[in-house]
C-alpha positions as CSV (number, residue, x, y, z in Angstrom):
1,X,236.4,-10.6,103.4
2,X,233.4,-11.0,105.1
3,X,233.1,-13.1,108.4
4,X,230.5,-15.0,109.3
5,X,228.0,-14.3,112.4
6,X,229.5,-17.5,113.8
7,X,233.6,-16.3,113.7
8,X,232.4,-12.7,115.2
9,X,230.6,-14.6,117.4
10,X,234.0,-16.9,118.2
11,X,235.9,-13.9,118.4
12,X,233.6,-12.2,121.1
13,X,234.1,-15.3,123.0
14,X,237.7,-15.1,123.1
15,X,237.6,-11.3,123.7
16,X,235.7,-12.2,126.6
17,X,237.7,-14.8,128.1
18,X,241.0,-12.6,127.6
19,X,238.9,-10.0,129.4
20,X,238.4,-12.3,132.4
21,X,241.9,-13.5,132.6
22,X,242.7,-9.5,132.4
23,X,240.2,-8.4,135.3
24,X,241.6,-11.8,137.5
25,X,245.4,-10.3,137.1
26,X,244.1,-6.8,137.8
27,X,241.9,-7.4,140.9
28,X,244.7,-10.1,142.6
29,X,247.2,-7.1,142.1
30,X,245.0,-5.2,144.2
31,X,243.9,-7.3,147.1
32,X,247.5,-7.4,147.7
33,X,247.5,-3.9,148.7
34,X,244.1,-3.0,150.7
35,X,245.0,-3.6,154.1
36,X,243.4,0.0,154.9
37,X,240.1,-1.2,153.1
38,X,239.4,-4.7,154.6
39,X,235.4,-4.9,153.1
40,X,236.8,-3.4,149.6
41,X,239.5,-6.6,149.7
42,X,237.1,-9.0,150.7
43,X,234.4,-8.0,148.2
44,X,237.9,-8.1,145.4
45,X,238.3,-11.3,146.3
46,X,234.9,-12.7,145.9
47,X,235.1,-11.3,142.6
48,X,238.4,-12.9,141.4
49,X,236.3,-16.4,142.3
50,X,233.8,-15.1,140.0
51,X,235.7,-14.3,137.6
52,X,237.9,-17.6,137.3
53,X,234.3,-19.4,136.9
54,X,233.2,-17.1,134.2
55,X,236.4,-17.4,132.7
56,X,235.6,-21.4,132.7
57,X,232.1,-20.8,131.4
58,X,233.6,-19.2,128.7
59,X,235.9,-22.2,128.0
60,X,233.5,-24.4,128.1
61,X,231.4,-22.7,125.2
62,X,234.7,-22.4,123.4
63,X,235.0,-26.2,123.6
64,X,231.5,-26.6,122.4
65,X,231.9,-24.5,119.1
66,X,235.0,-26.8,118.6
67,X,237.6,-24.0,119.4
68,X,239.4,-22.6,122.8
69,X,240.9,-19.2,123.7
70,X,243.8,-17.4,122.6
71,X,246.9,-17.5,124.6
72,X,248.2,-14.3,123.0
73,X,245.2,-12.7,123.9
74,X,245.5,-13.7,127.8
75,X,249.0,-13.1,127.9
76,X,248.8,-9.9,126.5
77,X,245.5,-8.6,128.7
78,X,246.9,-10.6,131.8
79,X,250.2,-8.2,131.2
80,X,247.8,-5.1,130.7
81,X,245.6,-5.9,134.0
82,X,249.5,-6.0,135.9
83,X,250.6,-3.1,134.2
84,X,247.3,-1.2,135.0
85,X,247.3,-2.0,138.5
86,X,251.3,-1.0,138.9
87,X,250.5,2.3,137.3
88,X,248.1,3.3,140.1
89,X,250.6,1.9,142.8
90,X,252.8,5.1,142.7
91,X,249.6,7.5,143.1
92,X,248.8,8.3,146.7
93,X,245.5,8.3,145.8
94,X,245.7,4.4,144.6
95,X,242.7,3.1,146.1
96,X,240.6,5.7,144.5
97,X,242.1,5.1,141.1
98,X,241.3,1.6,141.7
99,X,237.6,1.8,142.7
100,X,236.8,4.1,139.4
101,X,238.9,1.8,137.4
102,X,237.1,-0.8,138.7
103,X,233.6,0.9,138.4
104,X,234.1,1.5,134.8
105,X,236.0,-2.4,133.7
106,X,232.6,-3.9,135.6
107,X,230.3,-1.9,133.0
108,X,233.0,-2.4,129.7
109,X,232.2,-6.2,131.2
110,X,228.3,-5.6,131.4
111,X,228.4,-4.5,127.9
112,X,230.5,-7.2,126.9
113,X,228.2,-10.2,128.0
114,X,225.0,-8.7,126.8
115,X,226.6,-8.1,123.3
116,X,227.6,-11.5,123.3
117,X,224.1,-12.8,124.3
118,X,222.9,-10.9,121.0
119,X,225.8,-12.9,119.1
120,X,224.9,-16.2,120.2
121,X,221.6,-16.1,119.3
122,X,222.4,-14.3,115.9
123,X,225.1,-17.3,115.7
124,X,222.4,-19.8,116.3
125,X,224.2,-20.8,119.7
126,X,221.2,-20.0,121.6
127,X,222.1,-22.9,124.4
128,X,225.1,-20.3,125.3
129,X,222.5,-17.6,126.4
130,X,222.0,-19.0,130.1
131,X,225.8,-19.6,130.5
132,X,226.3,-15.9,129.5
133,X,223.5,-14.7,131.3
134,X,224.9,-16.4,134.5
135,X,227.9,-13.3,134.1
136,X,225.5,-11.2,136.0
137,X,228.1,-11.4,138.6
138,X,229.2,-8.6,136.5
139,X,226.5,-6.2,137.4
140,X,226.7,-7.0,140.8
141,X,229.8,-6.3,140.9
142,X,229.6,-2.7,138.9
143,X,226.6,-2.1,141.9
144,X,228.7,-3.0,144.7
145,X,231.2,-0.6,143.1
146,X,229.0,2.2,143.4
147,X,227.2,1.6,146.4
148,X,230.3,1.6,148.4
149,X,232.4,4.4,146.0
150,X,231.1,7.0,148.9
151,X,232.5,5.1,151.7
152,X,236.1,4.3,150.3
153,X,236.6,8.1,149.3
154,X,235.1,9.5,152.9
155,X,237.7,6.7,154.3
156,X,240.5,7.9,151.5
157,X,239.8,11.3,152.8
158,X,239.7,10.7,156.2
159,X,242.8,8.5,156.7
160,X,244.5,10.9,154.2
161,X,243.8,14.4,156.3
162,X,244.9,12.2,159.5
163,X,248.3,11.8,158.1
164,X,248.0,8.1,157.9
165,X,248.6,5.9,154.6
166,X,245.3,6.0,153.3
167,X,245.9,4.4,149.8
168,X,246.0,1.6,150.4
C-alpha cells in the first residue's frame, strides 16, 4: 500500500518531534554532570531551551495538519536519550563520549530538518518552510560542538593527567 506524500511528511514531523524529545532528555542528563566544564554546561542548557522551542514549533505544524505527536515515540526516544546518557556515565571519558555523540546527533537533526523542508514542499505545506528553517539552531550547535571539541579534549586530558576527575 502506497503512502501519500502528506503521510510521509506527517510521519517525518512526528519523528522530528520525538527526536527533539530525545535531545532534551539526553542533554538534560549531561548537564547534571558537567561541573568541570562550565562552558559546555552553559551551552547545553541554552540548547535544551532551543530544543524545547523546536518541539513546540513541530507541535504547531502537526496541529496545523490536524494531527499531533506520538506519545509512544516520545516515550521511546526519551528513554533512549536517558539510556545513552547513562551508558556514558560509567566511562572515565564520559565527557569526550558525550561531546562526540552530541556532534553526531546535531548533524542527524540538521539532516532531518533539511529533509522535512523538502517534504513540506512536496506535500504542499510550503508555509511550514519558514518554521522548519528556524531550526538553524541545530547548525549553530553543531558548529559549537566542532569549535569546542579541541578545548574539551584538552581540558579532559589535562584533568586526567593530573589525577583529577576528568569525566564530568
